[in-house]
Backbone as a printed PyTorch tensor [residue, N CA C, xyz], in Angstrom:
tensor([[[ 21.1920, -25.2910,   0.6600],
         [ 21.7480, -24.5800,  -0.1930],
         [ 20.6140, -23.8020,  -0.6220]],

        [[ 20.9110, -22.5790,  -0.8220],
         [ 19.9190, -21.2070,  -0.6720],
         [ 19.2510, -21.2080,  -2.1680]],

        [[ 18.3040, -20.9340,  -2.9050],
         [ 17.6240, -21.2110,  -3.9120],
         [ 18.4370, -19.9170,  -4.8640]],

        [[ 18.5260, -18.6190,  -4.1680],
         [ 18.8710, -18.1550,  -5.1150],
         [ 19.9820, -17.5150,  -3.9290]],

        [[ 20.5730, -17.7510,  -5.3190],
         [ 22.0880, -17.0140,  -4.4630],
         [ 22.9760, -15.7510,  -6.2430]],

        [[ 23.4070, -14.1570,  -5.2030],
         [ 24.0020, -12.9090,  -6.0190],
         [ 24.9140, -13.4200,  -5.9770]],

        [[ 25.8430, -13.0120,  -6.9600],
         [ 27.5550, -13.1920,  -6.7050],
         [ 27.7730, -11.7640,  -6.7780]],

        [[ 27.3750, -11.2580,  -6.7520],
         [ 27.4770,  -9.3370,  -6.3380],
         [ 26.5840,  -8.7820,  -6.2580]],

        [[ 27.1720,  -7.0180,  -6.0940],
         [ 25.3910,  -5.8660,  -3.9330],
         [ 25.5430,  -5.5200,  -6.2350]],

        [[ 25.6320,  -5.6630,  -7.5730],
         [ 25.3970,  -4.6750,  -8.2590],
         [ 24.2180,  -6.2620,  -8.4430]],

        [[ 24.0880,  -7.6420,  -8.6730],
         [ 23.3520,  -8.4620,  -8.9030],
         [ 21.7950,  -8.2970,  -7.5310]],

        [[ 22.6330,  -8.1040,  -6.4580],
         [ 21.1640,  -7.6690,  -5.0210],
         [ 20.4670,  -6.3790,  -5.8010]],

        [[ 20.8500,  -5.8050,  -5.8730],
         [ 20.3870,  -4.5610,  -6.9970],
         [ 19.4160,  -4.7350,  -6.8670]],

        [[ 19.9040,  -5.6820,  -8.4660],
         [ 19.0970,  -5.5300,  -9.7930],
         [ 17.4940,  -6.5430,  -9.4740]],

        [[ 17.8230,  -7.1930,  -8.5110],
         [ 16.7200,  -7.6540,  -8.6740],
         [ 15.5780,  -7.3400,  -8.0930]],

        [[ 15.7640,  -6.1580,  -7.2890],
         [ 14.2260,  -5.7780,  -6.6180],
         [ 13.2260,  -5.7770,  -7.2160]],

        [[ 12.6820,  -6.4480,  -6.3280],
         [ 10.9630,  -7.0140,  -6.4580],
         [ 10.5220,  -8.3060,  -7.2830]],

        [[ 11.9440,  -8.9950,  -7.2490],
         [ 12.9020, -10.5120,  -7.0040],
         [ 11.4910, -11.8180,  -6.4010]],

        [[ 10.7560, -12.5190,  -6.3370],
         [ 10.7550, -13.7400,  -5.0680],
         [ 11.7190, -14.6070,  -5.8810]],

        [[ 12.6680, -14.7030,  -4.2030],
         [ 14.3870, -15.8760,  -3.6160],
         [ 14.3050, -16.4880,  -4.0570]],

        [[ 12.4160, -17.0220,  -3.5240],
         [ 12.5050, -18.9720,  -3.4060],
         [ 11.3250, -18.7800,  -1.5230]],

        [[ 11.6410, -20.5400,  -1.3770],
         [ 10.8500, -21.3720,  -0.6360],
         [ 12.2460, -21.9480,   0.3600]],

        [[ 11.9400, -21.9040,   1.8380],
         [ 13.0300, -22.4900,   2.2190],
         [ 12.2990, -24.1280,   2.2050]],

        [[ 12.8330, -25.3120,   2.9880],
         [ 12.1940, -26.5220,   3.6700],
         [ 10.9300, -26.5200,   4.3450]],

        [[ 10.1560, -27.5280,   4.9210],
         [  8.9760, -27.8410,   5.7100],
         [  9.0720, -27.6280,   6.5850]],

        [[  9.3660, -26.4380,   7.7870],
         [  9.7980, -27.1090,   9.7580],
         [  8.5640, -27.0960,  10.0790]],

        [[  8.9830, -28.0940,  11.2030],
         [  7.8650, -28.9720,  12.4500],
         [  8.3130, -27.8540,  13.8060]],

        [[  7.3940, -27.7450,  13.8110],
         [  7.1790, -26.2650,  15.6120],
         [  6.9660, -27.4890,  16.1300]],

        [[  7.6680, -28.5820,  17.0000],
         [  7.9250, -29.8000,  18.0740],
         [  7.0360, -29.0270,  19.3700]],

        [[  5.9480, -29.4820,  20.5200],
         [  6.0190, -28.8180,  22.0460],
         [  7.2160, -28.9960,  22.8850]],

        [[  7.6830, -29.7210,  22.2280],
         [  9.4120, -29.2680,  22.8610],
         [ 10.4270, -27.8510,  21.8890]],

        [[ 10.6910, -28.0010,  20.9350],
         [ 10.7280, -26.9730,  20.5070],
         [ 10.0830, -25.6150,  21.2210]],

        [[  8.5320, -25.0890,  21.8140],
         [  7.8340, -24.4730,  22.0470],
         [  8.9540, -24.3310,  23.5580]],

        [[  8.7460, -25.5590,  24.1400],
         [  9.6040, -25.5050,  25.3220],
         [ 10.3350, -25.0340,  25.7800]],

        [[ 11.6060, -25.8330,  25.5550],
         [ 12.1470, -25.2960,  25.1930],
         [ 12.5700, -23.6420,  24.3310]],

        [[ 12.5050, -22.7610,  23.9860],
         [ 11.9350, -21.2900,  23.7230],
         [ 12.0100, -20.9360,  24.6660]],

        [[ 11.1430, -21.0700,  25.0180],
         [ 10.0560, -20.3530,  26.6250],
         [ 11.4680, -20.3810,  27.8240]],

        [[ 11.7710, -21.9390,  27.7840],
         [ 12.7830, -21.7090,  28.7990],
         [ 13.9640, -20.8580,  28.8750]],

        [[ 14.7850, -21.0360,  27.3440],
         [ 15.0370, -20.3270,  27.2300],
         [ 15.3440, -18.2690,  27.0630]],

        [[ 14.4130, -18.0680,  26.7370],
         [ 13.5810, -16.1080,  27.2290],
         [ 12.7680, -16.6360,  28.2000]],

        [[ 12.5260, -17.2100,  29.5340],
         [ 12.0070, -16.5720,  30.6500],
         [ 10.8970, -16.8420,  30.7290]],

        [[ 10.0150, -16.6890,  29.3860],
         [  8.3130, -17.1930,  29.5740],
         [  7.9550, -17.7930,  30.7820]],

        [[  7.7590, -17.6100,  31.4860],
         [  6.6100, -17.8280,  32.7900],
         [  5.1590, -18.7690,  32.0250]],

        [[  4.9310, -19.6690,  32.7050],
         [  3.6600, -20.2690,  32.6870],
         [  4.5610, -21.8950,  31.5250]],

        [[  2.9740, -22.1490,  31.0380],
         [  2.6930, -22.8870,  29.7580],
         [  2.7980, -22.3940,  28.6620]],

        [[  4.1400, -22.0130,  27.8610],
         [  4.4110, -21.2460,  26.7330],
         [  2.6500, -21.9470,  25.8980]],

        [[  2.8750, -22.6530,  25.9310],
         [  1.7480, -22.8330,  24.7610],
         [  0.5260, -24.3330,  25.0470]],

        [[  0.3020, -23.3210,  26.0560],
         [ -0.9210, -24.3120,  27.6140],
         [ -2.2800, -24.3300,  25.9510]],

        [[ -2.6150, -22.8340,  25.7130],
         [ -3.4430, -23.2120,  23.8640],
         [ -3.2560, -24.2710,  23.2650]],

        [[ -2.2300, -24.0100,  22.7080],
         [ -1.6930, -25.3090,  21.4630],
         [ -1.1500, -24.5210,  20.6080]],

        [[ -0.2670, -23.0670,  20.7700],
         [  0.0440, -22.1650,  19.7260],
         [  1.0400, -22.3130,  19.8760]],

        [[  1.2120, -21.7090,  19.1020],
         [  3.3610, -21.2970,  18.9040],
         [  3.4130, -19.6380,  18.7210]],

        [[  3.7650, -19.3740,  19.7500],
         [  3.8570, -17.6730,  20.2480],
         [  4.5570, -17.7940,  19.3610]],

        [[  4.3470, -16.1170,  18.5480],
         [  4.5290, -15.7960,  17.5620],
         [  6.1030, -14.8260,  18.1930]],

        [[  7.0020, -14.9940,  18.4880],
         [  8.2710, -14.5700,  18.5120],
         [  8.9990, -15.8810,  18.5440]],

        [[  8.3730, -16.7180,  18.6550],
         [  9.7230, -18.1100,  18.7070],
         [  8.7560, -17.9680,  17.0080]],

        [[  8.0840, -17.8270,  15.7230],
         [  7.8710, -18.7910,  14.5350],
         [  7.8300, -16.7180,  14.1060]],

        [[  8.5280, -15.7190,  15.1790],
         [  9.3970, -14.5460,  14.8060],
         [ 11.1270, -14.9090,  14.5900]],

        [[ 10.9600, -15.5770,  14.9690],
         [ 12.5180, -15.9870,  15.6190],
         [ 12.8540, -17.0030,  13.5260]],

        [[ 11.9630, -17.8140,  13.5800],
         [ 12.0800, -18.7450,  12.9630],
         [ 12.1750, -17.8270,  11.5750]],

        [[ 12.6610, -17.0100,  11.0920],
         [ 12.3220, -16.1730,   9.6610],
         [ 13.9250, -16.6410,   9.2350]],

        [[ 14.7570, -16.8380,  11.2320],
         [ 16.7110, -15.7100,  10.5380],
         [ 17.6630, -17.7700,  10.0260]],

        [[ 16.5650, -18.6230,  10.4000],
         [ 16.8640, -19.2240,  10.6870],
         [ 16.3590, -20.2320,   8.3020]],

        [[ 15.1990, -19.8960,   8.3170],
         [ 14.8120, -20.2950,   6.8440],
         [ 15.7110, -18.7750,   5.6020]],

        [[ 15.7550, -17.6330,   6.3890],
         [ 16.6190, -16.9080,   5.3530],
         [ 17.7150, -17.1210,   4.9900]],

        [[ 18.3220, -17.8350,   5.1150],
         [ 19.5110, -18.8440,   4.8050],
         [ 19.5480, -19.3600,   3.6780]],

        [[ 18.9550, -20.2750,   3.6980],
         [ 18.1990, -21.4170,   2.9040],
         [ 17.8300, -21.4260,   1.7970]],

        [[ 17.1610, -19.7270,   1.6660],
         [ 16.8390, -18.6630,   0.6310],
         [ 17.1350, -18.2450,   0.0770]],

        [[ 17.9700, -17.2700,  -0.0970],
         [ 19.0730, -16.2520,   0.2570],
         [ 20.2460, -16.0290,   0.8470]],

        [[ 21.6890, -16.1260,  -0.4910],
         [ 23.1560, -16.2180,  -0.3540],
         [ 23.2900, -14.8050,  -1.7340]],

        [[ 24.4610, -14.7140,  -0.4590],
         [ 24.9630, -13.5520,  -1.5370],
         [ 26.3790, -13.8300,  -1.0110]],

        [[ 27.1450, -14.3670,  -2.3330],
         [ 28.3600, -14.0290,  -2.1780],
         [ 29.1760, -12.7680,  -2.4910]],

        [[ 30.4420, -13.2650,  -2.1190],
         [ 32.1550, -11.7770,  -2.8050],
         [ 31.1560, -10.6540,  -2.0650]],

        [[ 30.8020, -10.9880,  -0.8140],
         [ 30.8360, -10.0690,   0.6300],
         [ 31.9440, -10.5040,   1.4450]],

        [[ 31.5130,  -8.7340,   2.0470],
         [ 32.8890,  -9.3550,   3.3200],
         [ 31.7730,  -9.9630,   4.6590]],

        [[ 30.3380,  -9.7590,   5.2010],
         [ 29.7640,  -9.1440,   5.2910],
         [ 28.7800,  -9.2800,   5.0450]],

        [[ 27.7890, -10.1770,   5.6510],
         [ 25.9120, -10.1150,   6.0780],
         [ 25.6350, -10.0640,   7.0440]],

        [[ 25.0540,  -8.8910,   6.8400],
         [ 24.8400,  -9.1380,   8.7580],
         [ 22.7520,  -8.8910,   8.8220]],

        [[ 22.3950,  -9.3970,   9.7830],
         [ 20.8660,  -9.4360,  10.2470],
         [ 20.9280,  -7.7560,  10.8340]],

        [[ 20.1930,  -6.9560,  10.1370],
         [ 20.3070,  -5.3330,  11.1510],
         [ 18.6600,  -5.2430,  11.5790]],

        [[ 17.6530,  -6.1160,  11.4090],
         [ 16.9930,  -5.8460,  12.0700],
         [ 15.1780,  -6.3640,  11.1020]],

        [[ 14.2900,  -5.0870,  11.2590],
         [ 13.3760,  -5.6900,  10.8030],
         [ 12.1580,  -4.5320,  11.2260]],

        [[ 11.5140,  -4.7780,   9.6890],
         [ 10.5310,  -3.6410,   9.6670],
         [  9.6120,  -4.6900,  10.2470]],

        [[  8.1750,  -3.7900,   9.7160],
         [  6.6240,  -4.1070,  10.5150],
         [  6.9750,  -6.1080,  10.7400]],

        [[  6.2780,  -6.5190,  11.5010],
         [  5.6100,  -7.1050,  11.8080],
         [  4.4300,  -8.4190,  11.4770]],

        [[  3.8660,  -8.7020,  11.0960],
         [  2.4720,  -9.2680,  11.6770],
         [  2.1910, -10.6880,  12.3060]],

        [[  1.6070, -10.7690,  12.6840],
         [  1.1250, -12.1820,  12.7770],
         [ -0.5600, -12.5160,  12.4050]],

        [[ -0.8830, -12.4410,  11.1780],
         [ -2.1830, -13.1240,  10.3700],
         [ -2.6640, -14.3350,  11.3290]],

        [[ -1.8180, -15.3440,  11.2870],
         [ -3.2080, -16.7570,  11.8320],
         [ -2.9850, -17.1310,  13.1170]],

        [[ -2.7530, -17.7770,  14.2580],
         [ -2.1840, -18.3750,  14.7960],
         [ -1.5780, -19.7190,  14.3830]],

        [[  0.0150, -20.3920,  14.6470],
         [ -0.0160, -22.1650,  14.3500],
         [  0.2380, -22.7740,  15.2610]],

        [[ -0.4960, -23.5900,  15.3870],
         [ -1.0650, -24.7840,  16.4710],
         [  0.3400, -25.5010,  15.9560]],

        [[  0.9380, -26.2440,  17.4310],
         [  1.9490, -26.4750,  17.7480],
         [  1.7820, -28.1810,  16.9490]],

        [[  2.4840, -27.8690,  16.0380],
         [  3.0680, -29.8480,  15.5280],
         [  2.5150, -29.5310,  14.0410]],

        [[  2.8730, -28.3340,  13.9020],
         [  2.1550, -28.2370,  12.0530],
         [  3.0210, -26.6840,  11.5540]],

        [[  3.3510, -26.9280,  10.4460],
         [  4.3190, -27.6530,   9.6040],
         [  4.5820, -25.4860,   9.0450]],

        [[  6.0540, -24.8780,   8.9820],
         [  5.7650, -23.7110,   8.0490],
         [  7.2580, -23.9400,   7.5470]],

        [[  6.9380, -23.0010,   6.0520],
         [  8.0770, -22.6340,   5.6540],
         [  7.7710, -21.3680,   4.5450]],

        [[  9.0170, -20.3930,   5.3120],
         [  9.0690, -19.5120,   4.9840],
         [  9.3900, -19.5290,   3.0220]],

        [[  8.2250, -17.9540,   2.7720],
         [  8.7760, -17.7450,   1.3360],
         [  8.6540, -15.5890,   0.9310]],

        [[  9.7400, -15.7650,   0.6970],
         [ 11.0700, -14.4220,   0.2750],
         [ 10.9290, -13.9250,  -0.4670]],

        [[ 10.9740, -12.9430,  -0.5890],
         [ 11.0090, -11.4840,  -2.0140],
         [ 11.9440, -10.1930,  -0.9490]],

        [[ 12.7490, -10.2470,  -2.1050],
         [ 13.4200,  -9.1180,  -1.9640],
         [ 13.5980,  -7.9150,  -2.2980]],

        [[ 12.0510,  -6.7170,  -1.4610],
         [ 11.4160,  -5.6580,  -1.6170],
         [ 12.0890,  -3.9700,  -2.7060]],

        [[ 13.1570,  -4.3100,  -1.9480],
         [ 13.6140,  -2.9970,  -1.6050],
         [ 15.0600,  -3.8370,  -1.3730]],

        [[ 16.2850,  -2.8110,  -1.7630],
         [ 17.6640,  -2.6560,  -1.8330],
         [ 18.1800,  -1.6690,  -1.7560]],

        [[ 18.9580,  -0.3330,  -0.6400],
         [ 18.9060,   1.2820,  -0.9200],
         [ 20.8120,   0.5150,  -0.8280]],

        [[ 21.8850,   1.8560,  -0.7390],
         [ 23.3100,   1.8930,  -0.8740],
         [ 23.2590,   2.7100,   0.6150]],

        [[ 24.7270,   1.9200,   1.5740],
         [ 24.5820,   2.1920,   2.6540],
         [ 26.2370,   1.9170,   2.5910]],

        [[ 26.7000,   3.0600,   4.0670],
         [ 28.6150,   2.9740,   3.5280],
         [ 28.6690,   1.6920,   3.7700]],

        [[ 29.4130,   1.1300,   2.5990],
         [ 29.8950,   0.4540,   2.1260],
         [ 29.6480,  -0.9800,   1.6370]],

        [[ 28.0740,  -0.5930,   1.0750],
         [ 27.3800,  -1.9860,   0.9870],
         [ 25.4770,  -1.9400,   0.3960]],

        [[ 25.1880,  -2.7590,   0.6150],
         [ 23.9870,  -1.9480,   0.2420],
         [ 22.6250,  -2.4920,   1.3630]],

        [[ 22.0010,  -2.1370,   2.3310],
         [ 21.0060,  -2.6550,   2.4410],
         [ 19.5740,  -3.1490,   2.3770]],

        [[ 18.9690,  -4.8440,   2.3470],
         [ 17.5900,  -5.4920,   2.0980],
         [ 16.6640,  -5.1880,   2.7730]],

        [[ 16.0940,  -4.6620,   2.1490],
         [ 14.4110,  -5.1790,   2.5280],
         [ 13.1100,  -6.3350,   1.7930]],

        [[ 13.7100,  -7.8610,   2.6910],
         [ 13.1920,  -8.7220,   2.5300],
         [ 11.9990,  -9.1170,   2.8550]],

        [[ 10.6680,  -8.5890,   2.2410],
         [  9.3450, -10.2100,   2.9800],
         [  9.6670, -11.5530,   3.3920]],

        [[  9.5300, -11.4580,   4.6260],
         [  9.5800, -13.4770,   4.7880],
         [  8.0650, -13.2370,   4.7140]],

        [[  7.3660, -14.5110,   4.1770],
         [  5.8350, -14.7700,   4.5490],
         [  6.5090, -17.2360,   5.7380]],

        [[  5.7240, -16.5810,   6.3560],
         [  6.5120, -18.1680,   6.9480],
         [  4.3320, -18.5090,   7.1240]],

        [[  4.9110, -19.4590,   5.8680],
         [  3.6880, -19.5930,   5.1310],
         [  3.2090, -21.1410,   6.0880]],

        [[  1.5910, -21.5340,   7.0120],
         [  1.3160, -23.1720,   7.0420],
         [  0.8680, -24.1510,   5.8160]],

        [[  1.5090, -24.8690,   5.6730],
         [  1.3180, -26.1720,   5.2440],
         [ -0.0620, -26.4620,   5.5090]],

        [[ -0.3990, -26.3260,   4.1820],
         [ -2.3970, -26.5670,   4.1400],
         [ -2.8720, -25.4180,   3.6010]],

        [[ -2.3370, -24.0510,   3.6220],
         [ -2.3370, -22.9280,   2.7750],
         [ -3.9340, -22.2410,   4.7130]],

        [[ -4.2200, -21.5370,   3.7780],
         [ -4.9070, -20.1690,   4.6260],
         [ -3.8450, -19.2320,   4.5980]],

        [[ -4.4390, -17.8450,   5.7430],
         [ -3.4150, -17.2260,   5.8440],
         [ -2.2000, -17.5450,   6.6520]],

        [[ -0.4600, -16.9400,   6.7640],
         [  0.0210, -17.6040,   6.9360],
         [  1.0650, -16.7090,   8.5050]],

        [[  1.5130, -17.9860,   9.2590],
         [  1.8200, -17.5940,  10.8090],
         [  2.3740, -16.0910,  10.2750]],

        [[  3.4850, -15.5300,   9.7520],
         [  3.7590, -14.2180,   9.8080],
         [  4.3360, -13.6270,   9.1880]],

        [[  4.4510, -12.6630,   8.7080],
         [  5.1090, -11.6570,   7.6370],
         [  5.6470, -10.7350,   8.5450]],

        [[  7.5320, -10.6370,   7.3670],
         [  8.1580,  -9.9810,   8.5610],
         [  9.0010,  -9.2200,   7.5600]],

        [[  9.7350,  -7.3960,   7.6870],
         [ 10.2750,  -7.2900,   6.6290],
         [ 11.7270,  -7.1120,   6.9860]],

        [[ 12.1810,  -7.9340,   6.5090],
         [ 13.7820,  -8.6740,   7.6270],
         [ 14.6490,  -7.6450,   6.9950]],

        [[ 15.3410,  -6.4910,   7.7800],
         [ 16.5030,  -5.5260,   6.9390],
         [ 18.0700,  -6.2710,   6.5390]],

        [[ 18.2910,  -6.7160,   6.4320],
         [ 20.3530,  -7.0090,   6.3090],
         [ 21.8490,  -6.2980,   5.0400]],

        [[ 22.0190,  -6.2080,   6.2870],
         [ 23.1480,  -5.5460,   5.5280],
         [ 24.5030,  -6.1470,   5.3730]],

        [[ 24.0720,  -6.0540,   3.3210],
         [ 25.6980,  -6.8390,   2.4480],
         [ 26.9770,  -5.6750,   2.7800]],

        [[ 27.5870,  -5.5310,   2.7790],
         [ 28.8460,  -5.1230,   2.8910],
         [ 30.0290,  -5.8540,   1.8820]],

        [[ 30.4800,  -4.5500,   0.9490],
         [ 31.7810,  -5.0480,   0.7980],
         [ 33.2070,  -5.4060,   0.7180]]])
């Protein structure tokens, strides 16, 4: 269940600058890393250094965003891509992360709005995050 629910695009527009909440904690296992490597064609041992590959951490942002925010009364919500992506700290295999999101921008586009939501993938126990990404979404009326 999303922590922040918007009933309309007008509510989304009015919420720029708002913290949207956090997702559940997710443990990233060795098996998940190996499956991701297999699915993406990575060669060799994807986590031989005991660190989760950055692209897998980035992919987790698509898992956590629907846990954090929901926009109702729209015909379609689309992952439009990303802006800036950064990997401030390595994520060790077996550690837990969660997403924390903030709505930082909303602009009108034909038929709806485009939002920029900064998702920070926090590592349990504190310290620098594993990833920060400007997630771009389009919500159409």
